[in-house]
Structure formats: C-alpha cells, structure tokens
TORRODO-118790 format. One record per residue (C-alpha): residue in one letter; residue number from 1; z, x, y. Coordinates in Angstrom, 1 decimal. Example, Ala and Ser with C-alpha at 12.3 -4.5 7.8 and 13.67 -1.06 7.14 Angstrom:
REM residues 2
aa->A | i->1 | c3->7.8 | c1->12.3 | c2->-4.5
aa->S | i->2 | c3->7.1 | c1->13.7 | c2->-1.1
REM end
This chain:
REM residues 124
aa->M | i->1 | c3->-10.1 | c1->-22.9 | c2->-6.9
aa->V | i->2 | c3->-13.7 | c1->-22.8 | c2->-8.1
aa->R | i->3 | c3->-16.5 | c1->-23.2 | c2->-5.6
aa->G | i->4 | c3->-20.1 | c1->-23.8 | c2->-6.5
aa->R | i->5 | c3->-22.9 | c1->-22.9 | c2->-4.1
aa->G | i->6 | c3->-26.6 | c1->-22.1 | c2->-3.8
aa->L | i->7 | c3->-27.3 | c1->-18.5 | c2->-2.9
aa->R | i->8 | c3->-30.3 | c1->-19.5 | c2->-0.8
aa->H | i->9 | c3->-27.8 | c1->-21.3 | c2->1.6
aa->P | i->10 | c3->-25.5 | c1->-19.7 | c2->4.1
aa->L | i->11 | c3->-22.0 | c1->-18.8 | c2->3.0
aa->P | i->12 | c3->-19.9 | c1->-21.9 | c2->3.5
aa->D | i->13 | c3->-16.9 | c1->-21.9 | c2->5.8
aa->G | i->14 | c3->-13.5 | c1->-21.2 | c2->4.3
aa->P | i->15 | c3->-11.9 | c1->-18.4 | c2->2.3
aa->V | i->16 | c3->-14.3 | c1->-16.1 | c2->0.5
aa->P | i->17 | c3->-14.0 | c1->-15.7 | c2->-3.2
aa->T | i->18 | c3->-12.4 | c1->-12.7 | c2->-5.0
aa->Y | i->19 | c3->-14.7 | c1->-13.1 | c2->-7.9
aa->A | i->20 | c3->-18.2 | c1->-14.6 | c2->-8.4
aa->V | i->21 | c3->-20.6 | c1->-15.3 | c2->-11.3
aa->H | i->22 | c3->-24.2 | c1->-15.4 | c2->-10.4
aa->L | i->23 | c3->-26.3 | c1->-17.5 | c2->-12.7
aa->L | i->24 | c3->-29.7 | c1->-16.0 | c2->-12.2
aa->G | i->25 | c3->-32.8 | c1->-14.8 | c2->-14.1
aa->G | i->26 | c3->-33.0 | c1->-11.6 | c2->-12.1
aa->R | i->27 | c3->-31.1 | c1->-9.3 | c2->-9.8
aa->P | i->28 | c3->-28.1 | c1->-10.8 | c2->-8.0
aa->P | i->29 | c3->-27.5 | c1->-10.3 | c2->-4.3
aa->D | i->30 | c3->-24.9 | c1->-7.8 | c2->-3.1
aa->V | i->31 | c3->-21.6 | c1->-9.4 | c2->-2.1
aa->P | i->32 | c3->-18.4 | c1->-7.8 | c2->-0.8
aa->W | i->33 | c3->-16.3 | c1->-9.2 | c2->-3.7
aa->E | i->34 | c3->-16.3 | c1->-8.6 | c2->-7.4
aa->A | i->35 | c3->-19.3 | c1->-10.3 | c2->-9.0
aa->R | i->36 | c3->-21.0 | c1->-10.6 | c2->-12.3
aa->L | i->37 | c3->-24.4 | c1->-11.6 | c2->-13.5
aa->L | i->38 | c3->-24.9 | c1->-14.2 | c2->-16.2
aa->R | i->39 | c3->-28.6 | c1->-14.3 | c2->-17.1
aa->W | i->40 | c3->-29.7 | c1->-17.8 | c2->-16.7
aa->P | i->41 | c3->-33.3 | c1->-18.5 | c2->-15.7
aa->D | i->42 | c3->-34.0 | c1->-21.4 | c2->-13.3
aa->F | i->43 | c3->-34.2 | c1->-24.8 | c2->-15.0
aa->R | i->44 | c3->-33.2 | c1->-23.3 | c2->-18.3
aa->L | i->45 | c3->-30.0 | c1->-22.5 | c2->-20.3
aa->P | i->46 | c3->-28.1 | c1->-19.2 | c2->-20.4
aa->A | i->47 | c3->-30.0 | c1->-16.4 | c2->-22.1
aa->D | i->48 | c3->-27.0 | c1->-15.7 | c2->-24.4
aa->A | i->49 | c3->-24.8 | c1->-18.8 | c2->-25.2
aa->A | i->50 | c3->-21.9 | c1->-16.7 | c2->-26.6
aa->Q | i->51 | c3->-21.8 | c1->-14.6 | c2->-23.4
aa->A | i->52 | c3->-22.0 | c1->-17.7 | c2->-21.3
aa->R | i->53 | c3->-18.9 | c1->-19.2 | c2->-23.1
aa->T | i->54 | c3->-17.0 | c1->-15.9 | c2->-22.6
aa->V | i->55 | c3->-18.0 | c1->-15.7 | c2->-18.9
aa->L | i->56 | c3->-17.2 | c1->-19.3 | c2->-18.2
aa->T | i->57 | c3->-13.9 | c1->-19.1 | c2->-20.0
aa->E | i->58 | c3->-13.0 | c1->-16.1 | c2->-17.8
aa->V | i->59 | c3->-14.0 | c1->-18.0 | c2->-14.7
aa->W | i->60 | c3->-11.7 | c1->-20.9 | c2->-15.8
aa->E | i->61 | c3->-8.8 | c1->-18.5 | c2->-16.5
aa->R | i->62 | c3->-9.3 | c1->-16.5 | c2->-13.2
aa->A | i->63 | c3->-9.4 | c1->-19.7 | c2->-11.2
aa->A | i->64 | c3->-5.7 | c1->-20.3 | c2->-11.9
aa->T | i->65 | c3->-4.8 | c1->-17.5 | c2->-9.5
aa->E | i->66 | c3->-8.0 | c1->-16.5 | c2->-7.7
aa->R | i->67 | c3->-10.8 | c1->-18.0 | c2->-5.6
aa->V | i->68 | c3->-13.9 | c1->-18.0 | c2->-7.8
aa->E | i->69 | c3->-17.5 | c1->-18.8 | c2->-6.9
aa->V | i->70 | c3->-20.2 | c1->-19.9 | c2->-9.3
aa->A | i->71 | c3->-23.6 | c1->-19.7 | c2->-7.8
aa->C | i->72 | c3->-27.3 | c1->-19.9 | c2->-8.6
aa->G | i->73 | c3->-30.4 | c1->-20.1 | c2->-6.3
aa->G | i->74 | c3->-30.2 | c1->-23.7 | c2->-5.2
aa->G | i->75 | c3->-26.7 | c1->-24.5 | c2->-6.3
aa->R | i->76 | c3->-27.4 | c1->-27.6 | c2->-8.4
aa->G | i->77 | c3->-28.9 | c1->-27.2 | c2->-11.8
aa->R | i->78 | c3->-27.4 | c1->-24.0 | c2->-13.3
aa->T | i->79 | c3->-24.3 | c1->-24.2 | c2->-11.0
aa->G | i->80 | c3->-23.8 | c1->-27.8 | c2->-11.8
aa->T | i->81 | c3->-24.1 | c1->-27.1 | c2->-15.5
aa->A | i->82 | c3->-21.6 | c1->-24.3 | c2->-15.3
aa->L | i->83 | c3->-19.2 | c1->-26.5 | c2->-13.3
aa->A | i->84 | c3->-19.5 | c1->-29.2 | c2->-15.9
aa->C | i->85 | c3->-18.7 | c1->-26.7 | c2->-18.6
aa->L | i->86 | c3->-15.6 | c1->-25.6 | c2->-16.6
aa->A | i->87 | c3->-14.6 | c1->-29.2 | c2->-16.4
aa->V | i->88 | c3->-14.8 | c1->-29.5 | c2->-20.2
aa->L | i->89 | c3->-12.6 | c1->-26.4 | c2->-20.5
aa->D | i->90 | c3->-10.2 | c1->-28.1 | c2->-18.2
aa->G | i->91 | c3->-10.0 | c1->-31.2 | c2->-20.3
aa->V | i->92 | c3->-12.7 | c1->-33.5 | c2->-19.1
aa->P | i->93 | c3->-14.4 | c1->-35.1 | c2->-22.1
aa->P | i->94 | c3->-17.9 | c1->-33.5 | c2->-22.7
aa->D | i->95 | c3->-19.7 | c1->-36.8 | c2->-22.5
aa->R | i->96 | c3->-18.2 | c1->-37.4 | c2->-19.0
aa->A | i->97 | c3->-18.4 | c1->-33.9 | c2->-17.5
aa->V | i->98 | c3->-21.8 | c1->-34.3 | c2->-15.9
aa->E | i->99 | c3->-20.8 | c1->-37.5 | c2->-14.2
aa->W | i->100 | c3->-17.5 | c1->-35.9 | c2->-13.1
aa->V | i->101 | c3->-19.4 | c1->-33.0 | c2->-11.5
aa->R | i->102 | c3->-21.9 | c1->-35.2 | c2->-9.8
aa->R | i->103 | c3->-19.1 | c1->-37.2 | c2->-8.2
aa->R | i->104 | c3->-17.1 | c1->-34.2 | c2->-7.0
aa->Y | i->105 | c3->-19.7 | c1->-31.5 | c2->-6.3
aa->H | i->106 | c3->-23.3 | c1->-32.8 | c2->-5.9
aa->P | i->107 | c3->-25.0 | c1->-36.1 | c2->-6.9
aa->R | i->108 | c3->-28.0 | c1->-34.2 | c2->-8.5
aa->A | i->109 | c3->-26.0 | c1->-31.5 | c2->-10.3
aa->V | i->110 | c3->-27.2 | c1->-30.7 | c2->-13.8
aa->E | i->111 | c3->-30.9 | c1->-31.2 | c2->-13.4
aa->T | i->112 | c3->-32.5 | c1->-31.2 | c2->-16.8
aa->P | i->113 | c3->-32.0 | c1->-33.1 | c2->-20.1
aa->W | i->114 | c3->-31.3 | c1->-29.8 | c2->-21.9
aa->Q | i->115 | c3->-28.7 | c1->-28.8 | c2->-19.4
aa->K | i->116 | c3->-26.9 | c1->-32.2 | c2->-19.9
aa->R | i->117 | c3->-27.1 | c1->-31.6 | c2->-23.7
aa->Y | i->118 | c3->-25.7 | c1->-28.1 | c2->-23.3
aa->V | i->119 | c3->-22.6 | c1->-29.6 | c2->-21.5
aa->R | i->120 | c3->-22.1 | c1->-32.2 | c2->-24.2
aa->R | i->121 | c3->-22.2 | c1->-29.5 | c2->-26.9
aa->F | i->122 | c3->-20.1 | c1->-27.0 | c2->-24.9
aa->A | i->123 | c3->-16.8 | c1->-28.1 | c2->-26.4
aa->G | i->124 | c3->-18.0 | c1->-27.6 | c2->-30.0
REM end
C-alpha cells in the first residue's frame, strides 16, 4: 500500500494516500492529507540517518493499514532509495533491494552509487 511518485508530475489515478513522506531539501508542497518532510537533498542521502530510519519504519508500519505515498521531486533517486529501504524492512535482502525496486517501480530508481550503498547498509 505504498506508492512512490515524483512531485513534479501530476497526481496519478487511483486512491489518494492518507499519509505521505516528502523527501526534499526544502519546503514540501501542500497536500490535503497528512504529510511529513524528511530532509533529503536531491542526489544525496538523508540529512539525518537516524531520523530517516525512524520515518521509513513508520511508513512501513502505517502501510499495513493505510495508503502511504513516498515522493521526491522526480520520483526516482530519493524515492527509489526510500522504497528499496522499505523493501529491506519487509524482508528483501539488502543486496537485492535496488534490483527489486527497479523491476517493480522504475528501471532507473536509486540513481547514485552512494544511494545504492545506503540501501545495502540500511539493514545494519
């Protein structure tokens, strides 16, 4: 029940989320559902790794009963990295999580070598 998207793109068809995490370096857009900012500059890693783990764990937990959206500007790098971390929380081996997200979400998800490394180390 987690949807990834790019905030620069129109809202996709289907049910709207009840909760969203915006992975941005600046001010998030206003949305009509509950939303939270996780400071995460474009092409980088989260500004606070401990906070990122807490927020992504909350996303994973809330997705059991709610529709949750994870979104950054373009919807690939930061969003793909967060989705791969969620996959790790859900039991996908860390060394396969990027491949898993690329097959199921976007073929270019997780854009940088340091984002890939972040996913591999997320479980530890």
